[in-house]
C-alpha positions in Angstrom: 0.0 0.0 0.0 2.8 2.4 0.8 4.4 1.7 -2.6 1.2 2.7 -4.4 1.3 6.1 -2.5 4.9 7.0 -2.1 7.0 5.2 -4.7 8.4 6.4 -8.0 5.3 6.4 -10.2 3.0 6.3 -7.2 0.1 8.7 -6.3 2.3 11.5 -5.0 4.8 11.3 -7.8 2.0 11.4 -10.4 0.5 14.5 -8.6 3.9 16.2 -8.7 4.4 15.3 -12.3 0.9 16.7 -13.3 1.8 19.9 -11.4 4.7 20.5 -13.8 2.6 20.1 -16.9 1.8 23.5 -18.3 -1.9 22.8 -18.6 -2.0 20.1 -15.9 -5.4 19.4 -14.4 -7.1 17.4 -11.7 -8.8 15.4 -14.4 -5.5 14.7 -16.2 -4.0 13.5 -12.9 -6.8 11.1 -12.1 -6.7 9.8 -15.7 -3.0 9.1 -15.3 -3.7 7.1 -12.1 -6.5 5.1 -13.9 -3.9 4.2 -16.6 -0.9 3.6 -14.2 -2.5 1.4 -11.5 -3.6 -2.1 -12.2 -4.0 -3.4 -8.7 -6.5 -4.9 -6.4 -5.7 -1.8 -4.1 -6.9 0.7 -6.7 -10.0 1.1 -8.9 -12.1 3.5 -10.8 -15.4 4.3 -9.2 -18.5 2.4 -10.4 -20.3 4.4 -13.0 -23.8 4.6 -14.4 -27.3 4.7 -13.0 -27.3 3.8 -9.3 -23.5 4.0 -8.8 -22.7 4.4 -5.2 -20.1 3.7 -2.6 -21.3 2.5 0.8 -24.8 3.6 0.0 -23.9 7.2 -1.0 -24.8 8.3 -4.5 -21.9 9.7 -6.5 -22.1 13.1 -8.2 -21.8 13.2 -11.9 -20.1 16.6 -11.5 -17.1 14.9 -9.9 -17.1 11.6 -11.9 -13.8 12.3 -13.7 -12.1 13.3 -10.4 -12.8 10.1 -8.4 -10.9 7.0 -7.6 -10.9 4.3 -5.0 -8.2 2.8 -2.7 -8.8 -0.4 -0.9 -6.9 -1.0 2.4 -7.4 -2.5 5.9 -10.4 -0.2 6.6 -12.1 -1.1 3.3 -12.9 1.0 0.2 -12.2 4.7 0.4 -13.4 6.9 -2.5 -11.5 10.1 -3.1 -12.3 13.1 -5.2 -9.3 15.0 -6.5 -11.0 18.4 -6.6 -8.4 21.2 -6.6 -5.6 18.8 -5.6 -3.2 20.3 -8.2 -3.9 23.8 -6.8 -3.3 22.7 -3.3 -0.1 20.8 -4.1 1.2 23.9 -5.9 0.4 26.0 -2.9 -1.6 28.5 -4.9 
């Protein structure tokens, strides 16, 4: 699990990389993660009518910004809204 987060090519490295792209975006960052991670610890959120996580409906507005990590506490869905902005410190 630590490797997925903090290794070369991990979540944090991809965030830093996307911050250096001139037109980098939160959507681009999440898309890179979807392409990079093929693991039972990571997945795209379930899409379509009735998609939810733990009984909570997902918002179509944030669809392209969402991803799921699985760890000892179960599935945790994240929404990378303004992550690049926060990482850049702007």
